[in-house]
C-alpha positions as CSV (number, residue, x, y, z in Angstrom):
1,M,0.0,0.1,0.0
2,P,1.6,3.4,-0.9
3,R,2.7,5.3,2.0
4,H,4.0,8.9,1.8
5,I,5.6,10.8,4.8
6,A,5.9,14.4,5.5
7,C,8.5,15.7,8.2
8,L,8.3,19.1,9.7
9,S,11.5,20.0,11.0
10,F,12.4,23.4,12.6
11,D,16.0,24.7,13.2
12,F,15.7,26.9,16.3
13,D,18.7,29.0,15.7
14,T,17.4,32.4,17.0
15,W,20.6,34.7,16.8
16,S,23.2,31.9,16.7
17,G,23.5,31.7,12.9
18,F,24.1,35.4,12.6
19,A,26.8,35.3,15.5
20,A,28.6,32.4,13.6
21,R,29.1,34.7,10.7
22,G,30.5,37.7,12.9
23,M,26.9,39.4,12.8
24,T,26.7,40.4,16.6
25,T,25.5,43.9,16.5
26,P,22.0,44.7,18.2
27,T,19.9,44.5,14.9
28,P,20.9,41.0,13.7
29,T,20.7,39.9,17.2
30,S,17.4,41.0,17.6
31,R,16.2,39.6,14.2
32,G,17.3,36.1,15.4
33,E,15.5,36.7,19.0
34,F,12.2,37.1,16.8
35,G,12.6,33.2,16.7
36,V,11.6,33.2,20.1
37,V,8.1,34.7,19.2
38,G,7.9,32.7,16.0
39,A,8.6,29.4,17.9
40,G,5.5,30.1,20.1
41,R,3.2,30.7,16.9
42,V,4.7,27.4,15.3
43,L,4.0,25.5,18.6
44,D,0.6,26.8,18.9
45,L,-0.3,25.7,15.2
46,L,1.3,22.2,15.7
47,K,-0.8,21.8,18.9
48,A,-4.0,22.9,17.3
49,R,-3.2,20.3,14.4
50,G,-2.0,17.5,16.9
51,L,1.2,17.1,15.1
52,K,4.7,16.3,16.3
53,S,7.8,17.6,14.8
54,S,11.6,17.6,15.1
55,W,13.5,20.6,16.4
56,Y,17.2,21.1,16.0
57,I,18.6,23.6,18.4
58,P,22.3,24.7,19.1
59,G,23.5,24.3,22.7
60,V,23.9,28.2,23.0
61,V,20.3,28.6,22.4
62,I,19.2,26.0,24.8
63,E,21.1,27.7,27.5
64,T,19.9,31.2,26.5
65,Y,16.2,30.4,26.2
66,P,15.4,27.5,28.6
67,D,11.7,28.3,28.9
68,A,11.2,28.4,25.2
69,C,13.1,25.1,24.7
70,N,11.4,23.5,27.6
71,R,7.9,24.0,25.7
72,V,9.1,22.2,22.8
73,V,10.0,19.2,25.0
74,N,6.9,19.6,27.0
75,E,4.8,19.5,24.2
76,G,6.3,16.1,22.8
77,H,8.4,17.3,19.8
78,E,11.9,15.6,19.0
79,V,15.0,17.7,19.9
80,G,17.9,16.9,17.8
81,H,21.7,17.9,17.8
82,H,22.3,21.3,16.0
83,G,25.9,21.8,17.3
84,W,26.9,23.9,20.3
85,S,27.4,27.0,18.4
86,H,26.1,27.4,14.8
87,V,29.4,27.4,13.2
88,P,29.5,24.8,10.4
89,P,31.5,21.7,11.1
90,A,33.4,22.2,8.0
91,W,34.9,25.4,9.3
92,L,36.2,24.0,12.7
93,E,39.2,22.4,13.6
94,A,39.2,18.7,14.5
95,D,39.5,19.5,18.3
96,R,37.0,22.2,18.3
97,E,34.5,20.3,16.4
98,A,34.6,17.3,18.8
99,D,34.3,19.5,21.8
100,E,31.5,21.5,20.6
101,F,29.8,18.2,19.5
102,G,30.1,16.8,23.1
103,R,29.1,20.1,24.7
104,A,25.8,20.2,22.6
105,I,24.9,16.6,23.7
106,E,25.4,17.6,27.3
107,S,23.0,20.5,26.8
108,I,20.2,18.4,25.0
109,V,20.6,15.8,28.0
110,R,20.1,18.5,30.5
111,L,17.0,19.8,28.5
112,T,15.4,16.6,27.7
113,G,16.8,13.8,30.0
114,Q,18.2,11.7,27.2
115,K,20.6,11.9,24.3
116,P,19.4,12.9,20.9
117,A,18.5,10.5,18.3
118,G,19.7,12.6,15.3
119,Y,22.0,15.3,14.1
120,R,21.7,18.2,11.7
121,S,24.8,20.3,11.0
122,P,24.6,24.1,11.2
123,S,24.3,25.4,7.6
124,W,24.3,21.8,6.3
125,D,28.1,21.7,5.9
126,I,29.8,18.8,7.7
127,S,33.5,18.0,7.8
128,D,35.1,14.6,6.8
129,R,35.0,13.9,10.6
130,T,31.4,14.5,11.6
131,I,30.1,11.0,10.6
132,D,32.6,9.5,12.9
133,L,31.5,11.8,15.6
134,I,27.7,11.1,15.1
135,L,28.6,7.3,15.3
136,Q,30.9,7.6,18.3
137,H,28.3,9.3,20.2
138,G,25.6,6.5,19.4
139,L,23.3,8.8,17.4
140,R,20.9,6.9,14.9
141,Y,20.7,9.3,12.0
142,D,22.0,12.5,10.3
143,S,20.0,15.1,8.4
144,S,22.7,17.1,6.6
145,M,23.2,15.8,3.2
146,M,21.4,15.7,-0.1
147,G,21.9,12.5,-2.0
148,H,18.3,11.9,-2.6
149,D,15.0,13.9,-2.5
150,C,12.6,11.6,-0.9
151,S,14.3,8.4,0.3
152,P,16.5,8.1,3.3
153,Y,19.8,5.9,2.8
154,F,22.8,4.7,4.9
155,A,25.4,7.2,4.8
156,R,29.1,6.6,3.7
157,R,32.4,7.9,5.4
158,G,35.8,8.2,3.9
159,D,35.0,9.3,0.3
160,V,37.8,10.8,-1.6
161,V,36.8,13.7,-3.8
162,V,39.3,15.7,-5.8
163,A,38.6,17.9,-8.7
164,D,40.6,16.0,-11.3
165,Q,40.1,12.4,-10.5
166,P,37.1,10.0,-10.2
167,M,35.6,9.9,-6.9
168,R,36.5,6.9,-4.6
169,F,33.8,5.8,-2.5
170,G,34.2,5.2,1.2
171,E,32.6,2.7,3.6
172,T,28.7,2.5,3.9
173,T,27.9,2.8,7.7
174,D,24.8,2.1,9.8
175,L,23.9,5.7,10.2
176,V,20.6,6.4,8.4
177,E,20.9,9.7,6.3
178,I,17.7,11.5,6.0
179,P,18.2,13.9,3.1
180,I,17.2,17.5,3.0
181,S,17.2,20.2,0.4
182,W,17.7,24.1,0.2
183,S,14.5,23.9,-1.9
184,L,12.6,22.7,1.0
185,D,14.1,25.2,3.4
186,D,12.2,28.4,4.3
187,H,15.5,30.5,4.6
188,P,16.8,30.9,1.1
189,H,13.2,31.6,-0.2
190,F,12.4,34.2,2.4
191,E,15.3,35.8,4.1
192,F,16.9,38.9,2.8
193,I,20.6,39.1,4.0
194,R,23.1,41.8,3.1
195,T,26.6,41.7,4.2
196,K,29.7,43.7,2.9
197,T,30.4,41.2,0.0
198,E,26.9,39.5,-1.0
199,V,23.1,40.1,-1.0
200,L,20.7,37.2,-0.7
201,P,17.4,38.6,-1.8
202,G,14.8,36.3,-0.4
203,L,11.5,37.7,0.2
204,A,9.8,35.3,-2.1
205,N,6.0,35.2,-2.6
206,A,4.7,32.6,0.0
207,D,2.1,31.1,-2.2
208,A,4.6,30.6,-5.0
209,V,6.9,28.7,-2.3
210,L,3.8,26.8,-1.3
211,E,2.9,25.7,-4.8
212,N,6.4,24.5,-5.2
213,W,6.5,22.2,-2.1
214,L,3.0,20.8,-2.7
215,A,4.4,19.9,-6.2
216,D,7.3,18.2,-5.0
217,F,5.1,16.1,-2.5
218,A,2.7,15.3,-5.4
219,Y,5.6,14.1,-7.7
220,M,6.7,11.8,-5.0
221,Q,3.1,10.5,-4.7
222,R,3.2,9.9,-8.4
223,T,6.8,8.2,-8.5
224,E,7.2,6.4,-5.5
225,A,5.4,3.8,-3.4
226,W,6.9,4.9,-0.2
227,G,8.8,8.1,0.3
228,A,9.4,11.0,2.7
229,L,9.9,14.6,2.2
230,V,11.5,16.8,5.0
231,F,10.6,20.5,5.1
232,T,12.9,22.7,7.0
233,F,11.8,25.9,8.9
234,H,13.4,28.4,10.9
235,P,11.1,30.1,13.5
236,Y,12.5,33.7,13.0
237,V,11.7,33.0,9.3
238,V,8.5,31.2,9.1
239,G,7.2,33.0,12.1
240,R,6.1,35.9,10.2
241,G,2.5,36.4,9.6
242,H,2.1,35.7,6.0
243,R,4.4,32.7,6.3
244,M,2.6,31.3,9.2
245,L,-0.5,31.3,7.0
246,M,1.4,29.4,4.4
247,L,2.7,27.0,7.1
248,E,-1.0,26.5,7.9
249,K,-1.9,25.9,4.2
250,L,1.0,23.5,3.8
251,I,-0.1,21.2,6.7
252,D,-3.6,21.3,5.7
253,A,-2.9,20.5,2.1
254,L,-0.5,17.7,2.9
255,G,-3.0,16.1,5.2
256,A,-5.8,16.4,2.6
257,A,-3.3,14.7,0.1
258,G,-2.8,11.7,2.6
259,A,0.5,12.6,4.1
260,V,1.7,10.7,7.2
261,F,3.3,13.2,9.4
262,M,6.4,11.9,11.3
263,T,9.3,13.0,13.4
264,L,12.7,12.2,11.8
265,D,13.5,9.7,14.5
266,E,10.2,7.8,13.5
267,L,11.1,8.0,9.9
268,Q,14.6,6.7,10.5
269,A,13.2,3.8,12.7
270,E,10.7,2.9,9.7
271,F,13.4,3.2,7.1
272,R,15.6,0.7,9.1
273,E,12.4,-1.7,9.5
274,R,12.0,-1.6,5.8
275,A,15.7,-2.2,4.9
276,G,15.7,-5.0,7.2
277,A,12.8,-6.6,5.6
278,G,14.5,-6.0,2.1
279,A,11.9,-3.4,1.1
């Protein structure tokens, strides 16, 4: 029987993503802090629809906004590993990456009482050490890579990639990769960012983005007997009024189309079960 899954995920970064890029003045900080307001609106909507979701929260955010993060936990949502800071692992030296990875787990344990099931790297840019760290700490899945659009797979480590040679594949691990896409992320569609060297225009029409996202789900239904799409949101982005209306429309339209809503941890467990059965 066909089964099509939708995962709603929220990167609760607040100001940490701006700070990771050196933007620590009051205006970008306040822009990130709007995420606490947005998170409340998102949680109200999820509660009204009876849905559980996955939240990826940097350790610095957990320690800064304990009340907002406790609400995420108390309302039954998954909390995943999203780094200690929001500095991408690919930017870090090995010792600092390992230290931040462990500090973030400790922060999540204090918040939830248990280790996280999954990891999502800040800015979706892992290092060649990150998969090893995830496995060493006993996590069950990663959600930082883009090797498929609607099917999890088992992640590799140790690939050798150079510009002028064929790629050499590394070892396939037991870590489930739950793929993501910038096209299913609210940030590049909606956020206007201006720095000294670049301008990211954002500010797209929300209904046009909604049309794209529903078309992706419709294509998965047409082409796959079993599949899952992961939608990624940031509360300081999606929490604005017209985007909240878009999120409400998305949830309702997916439900009407027969989507099964899951957390990413639930998805990785179902994928493992299917893989074990030879599906």
